[in-house]
Kinemage of the C-alpha trace (Angstrom):
@kinemage 1
@onewidth
@group {chain A} dominant
@subgroup {mainchain}
@vectorlist {calphas} color= white
{ca met a 1} P 0.000 0.000 0.000
{ca ala a 2} L 2.811 2.416 0.854
{ca gly a 3} L 4.573 1.700 -2.431
{ca gly a 4} L 1.372 2.196 -4.403
{ca asn a 5} L 0.552 5.481 -2.648
{ca met a 6} L -2.697 3.941 -1.363
{ca pro a 7} L -3.895 5.104 2.088
{ca leu a 8} L -4.917 2.767 4.881
{ca leu a 9} L -8.366 3.850 6.108
{ca val a 10} L -8.991 2.884 9.737
{ca his a 11} L -12.054 3.092 11.940
{ca gly a 12} L -10.019 3.335 15.118
{ca glu a 13} L -10.965 0.761 17.697
{ca val a 14} L -10.257 -2.861 18.524
{ca thr a 15} L -13.037 -5.418 18.820
{ca asp a 16} L -11.505 -7.470 21.629
{ca pro a 17} L -14.299 -8.330 24.103
{ca phe a 18} L -11.788 -8.132 26.982
{ca val a 19} L -11.008 -4.456 26.268
{ca asp a 20} L -13.325 -1.929 27.882
{ca leu a 21} L -15.543 -0.096 25.410
{ca phe a 22} L -13.981 3.251 26.341
{ca asp a 23} L -10.402 1.968 25.874
{ca arg a 24} L -10.785 0.516 22.399
{ca glu a 25} L -9.380 3.517 20.518
{ca ala a 26} L -6.354 3.832 22.812
{ca thr a 27} L -5.691 0.102 22.561
{ca leu a 28} L -5.723 0.234 18.769
{ca ile a 29} L -3.249 3.120 18.748
{ca lys a 30} L -0.873 1.451 21.210
{ca gln a 31} L -1.062 -2.141 19.976
{ca ser a 32} L -1.545 -1.712 16.235
{ca leu a 33} L -0.752 1.749 14.922
{ca lys a 34} L 2.575 2.295 16.686
{ca pro a 35} L 4.110 -0.928 15.296
{ca leu a 36} L 2.529 -0.282 11.890
{ca val a 37} L 3.989 3.222 11.594
{ca ser a 38} L 7.342 1.919 12.808
{ca arg a 39} L 7.387 -0.804 10.172
{ca phe a 40} L 5.931 1.268 7.312
{ca pro a 41} L 6.796 4.943 7.955
{ca arg a 42} L 5.750 6.016 4.439
{ca leu a 43} L 2.286 4.430 4.681
{ca lys a 44} L -0.491 7.016 4.637
{ca ile a 45} L -2.980 6.273 7.421
{ca val a 46} L -6.371 7.939 7.857
{ca met a 47} L -8.117 7.381 11.209
{ca lys a 48} L -11.818 8.129 11.288
{ca his a 49} L -13.850 9.313 14.258
{ca ile a 50} L -11.253 9.870 16.987
{ca thr a 51} L -13.280 10.902 20.027
{ca asn a 52} L -10.949 12.459 22.586
{ca lys a 53} L -8.017 14.839 22.908
{ca glu a 54} L -5.702 12.184 24.366
{ca his a 55} L -5.864 10.170 21.162
{ca ile a 56} L -5.147 13.227 19.031
{ca thr a 57} L -2.118 14.002 21.219
{ca thr a 58} L -0.961 10.384 20.955
{ca lys a 59} L -1.268 10.594 17.187
{ca glu a 60} L 0.839 13.753 17.116
{ca gln a 61} L 3.502 12.141 19.331
{ca leu a 62} L 3.510 9.048 17.158
{ca ile a 63} L 4.123 11.101 14.038
{ca ser a 64} L 6.916 13.152 15.608
{ca cys a 65} L 8.981 10.023 16.420
{ca tyr a 66} L 9.746 9.165 12.803
{ca lys a 67} L 11.828 10.704 10.045
{ca pro a 68} L 10.633 11.174 7.358
{ca leu a 69} L 7.341 12.050 8.982
{ca pro a 70} L 4.532 9.588 8.255
{ca thr a 71} L 1.146 10.797 7.119
{ca leu a 72} L -1.491 10.053 9.747
{ca gln a 73} L -4.675 12.031 9.158
{ca thr a 74} L -7.674 12.054 11.451
{ca thr a 75} L -11.237 13.208 11.522
{ca ala a 76} L -12.051 14.076 15.102
{ca val a 77} L -15.162 14.587 17.129
{ca val a 78} L -13.877 15.810 20.484
{ca val a 79} L -16.452 15.789 23.256
């Protein structure tokens, strides 16, 4: 996908029944997105429907760790 300039579109939460409903976005970011960005820093990732400021901050920190900077776009509804 990175080589073909095709973005990865993600609805950001895990479906693990052992993860609390309110922790599903954070779990996805920590367990899946961090390793994914590390392995494929040129992959364009679009996360849909991020719902709190902590996740936006985590996304910004995740991006700042890599050179060249990965593309990780979000659409946010902050409550």
